[in-house]
C-alpha positions in Angstrom: 0.0 0.0 0.0 1.5 3.3 -1.1 1.4 6.2 1.3 1.7 9.8 0.3 2.9 12.4 2.7 0.8 15.5 2.5 2.5 18.7 3.6 0.4 20.6 6.1 2.0 24.0 5.6 3.9 25.2 2.5 7.3 26.8 3.0 6.0 30.1 1.4 3.1 30.1 3.8 5.5 29.6 6.8 7.7 32.5 5.7 4.7 34.8 5.0 3.1 33.9 8.3 6.3 34.7 10.2 6.4 38.1 8.5 2.7 38.7 9.4 3.3 37.7 13.0 6.6 39.7 13.3 5.3 43.0 11.9 3.1 44.3 14.7 5.6 43.2 17.3 8.3 45.1 15.5 6.2 48.2 14.9 5.4 48.4 18.6 9.0 47.8 19.6 10.2 50.6 17.2 7.5 53.0 18.5 8.7 52.3 22.1 12.3 52.8 21.0 11.4 56.2 19.4 9.7 57.2 22.6 12.8 56.6 24.8 15.7 57.5 22.4 15.3 61.3 22.8 15.8 61.0 26.5 19.0 59.0 25.9 20.5 61.1 23.1 22.1 63.6 25.4 23.2 61.1 28.1 24.5 58.1 26.2 27.4 57.5 23.9 26.6 56.2 20.4 27.7 52.7 21.5 25.4 52.8 24.5 22.5 54.1 22.3 23.1 51.2 19.9 22.7 48.8 22.8 19.5 50.6 24.0 18.0 50.2 20.5 19.3 46.7 20.0 17.7 45.0 23.0 14.0 45.8 22.1 14.6 44.8 18.5 16.1 41.4 19.4 13.4 40.9 21.9 10.8 41.5 19.2 12.5 39.0 17.0 12.6 36.4 19.8 8.9 37.1 20.7 8.0 36.7 17.0 9.9 33.4 16.7 8.3 32.0 19.9 4.8 33.0 18.9 5.3 31.7 15.3 6.6 28.3 16.6 3.6 28.0 19.0 1.2 28.8 16.2 2.9 26.3 13.8 2.8 23.7 16.6 -0.9 24.4 17.2 -1.6 24.0 13.5 -0.1 20.5 13.6 -2.1 19.5 16.7 -5.5 20.9 15.6 -7.5 19.4 12.7 -6.2 20.8 9.4 -9.4 22.7 8.5 -9.3 24.7 11.8 -6.0 26.5 11.3 -3.6 24.9 8.7 -5.8 25.4 5.7 -5.9 29.2 6.3 -2.7 29.5 8.3 -1.3 32.7 6.9 -4.5 34.7 7.3 -5.5 33.2 10.6 -2.2 33.3 12.4 -1.4 36.8 11.2 -4.8 38.3 12.0 -4.9 36.6 15.4 -1.5 38.1 16.3 -2.6 41.5 14.9 -5.7 41.5 17.0 -3.9 40.4 20.1 -1.3 43.1 19.5 -4.0 45.7 19.2 -5.5 44.6 22.5 -2.1 44.6 24.1 -1.5 48.2 22.9 -4.8 49.2 24.4 -4.0 47.6 27.7 -0.6 49.4 27.8 -2.4 52.7 27.2 -5.0 52.2 30.0 -2.7 50.2 32.4 -3.1 52.8 35.2 -6.9 52.6 35.0 -6.8 48.8 34.5 -5.2 48.4 37.9 -8.4 49.9 39.5 -10.8 47.6 37.6 -12.8 45.0 39.4 -12.3 41.3 38.7 -15.6 41.2 36.9 -14.6 44.1 34.6 -11.3 42.3 33.8 -13.0 39.1 33.0 -15.5 41.0 30.8 -12.5 42.5 29.0 -11.0 39.1 28.5 -14.3 37.8 27.2 -14.4 40.7 24.7 -10.9 39.7 23.5 -12.0 36.1 23.0 -15.2 37.3 21.2 -13.2 39.5 18.9 -10.8 36.6 18.1 -13.7 34.2 17.5 -15.5 36.7 15.3 -12.4 37.2 13.1 -11.8 33.4 13.0 -15.4 32.9 11.9 -15.2 35.7 9.3 -12.0 34.3 7.7 -13.4 30.8 7.6 -16.7 32.0 6.0 -15.2 34.3 3.4 -12.4 33.1 1.1 -12.4 36.7 -0.3 -11.5 38.1 3.1 -8.8 35.5 3.5 -7.4 36.5 0.1 -7.4 40.2 1.1 -5.7 39.5 4.4 -3.0 37.3 2.7 -2.4 39.9 0.0 -2.0 42.6 2.6 0.5 40.5 4.5 2.4 39.9 1.2 2.6 43.6 0.7 3.8 44.3 4.2 6.3 41.5 4.2 9.0 43.7 2.6 8.8 46.0 5.5 9.0 43.1 7.9 12.2 41.8 6.4 13.7 45.3 6.5 13.0 45.2 10.3 14.6 41.7 10.4 17.9 43.2 9.0 17.9 45.7 11.9 17.3 42.7 14.2 20.4 41.0 12.9 22.4 44.2 13.4 20.9 44.5 16.9 22.0 40.9 17.6 25.5 41.7 16.4 25.6 44.7 18.7 24.4 42.7 21.7 26.9 39.9 21.1 29.7 42.5 20.7 28.7 44.3 23.9 28.6 41.1 25.9 31.9 39.6 24.8 
């Protein structure tokens, strides 16, 4: 009896999904870097400033890699039609929505500390509902999935520019710690 091995995820989809996952994390890291760099410009040398910039970039790369590995692993555990068939669109959009919620939490963190447990649970439920709604919409509309995938393909160039800065940041960190 002949068996054929069917690939769950294509190499191109894996690369594109990594770019889609990495972009919001890198954009947020760069925005945070731009917020702190002016304060360091007058106090730090160029080499120290390179270190201050490098750590968040490498951290964003590491977060992206961990999140991507977790999502790829989940796609192999779950039935194929749940995630693997629409992996690029679903993995990317899930991370983008979670990133948007994380940005909101960071902006309202002071107020969030004063929320009751019920309000926090309601907020978590809202996050789950938004993820479920997007998951359902992507599964119901191949056109939406195509739009999302094309959007990620267009943004992938920007992501890989950020990856070049991550590699430079990694070199700076290694040189600083030798």
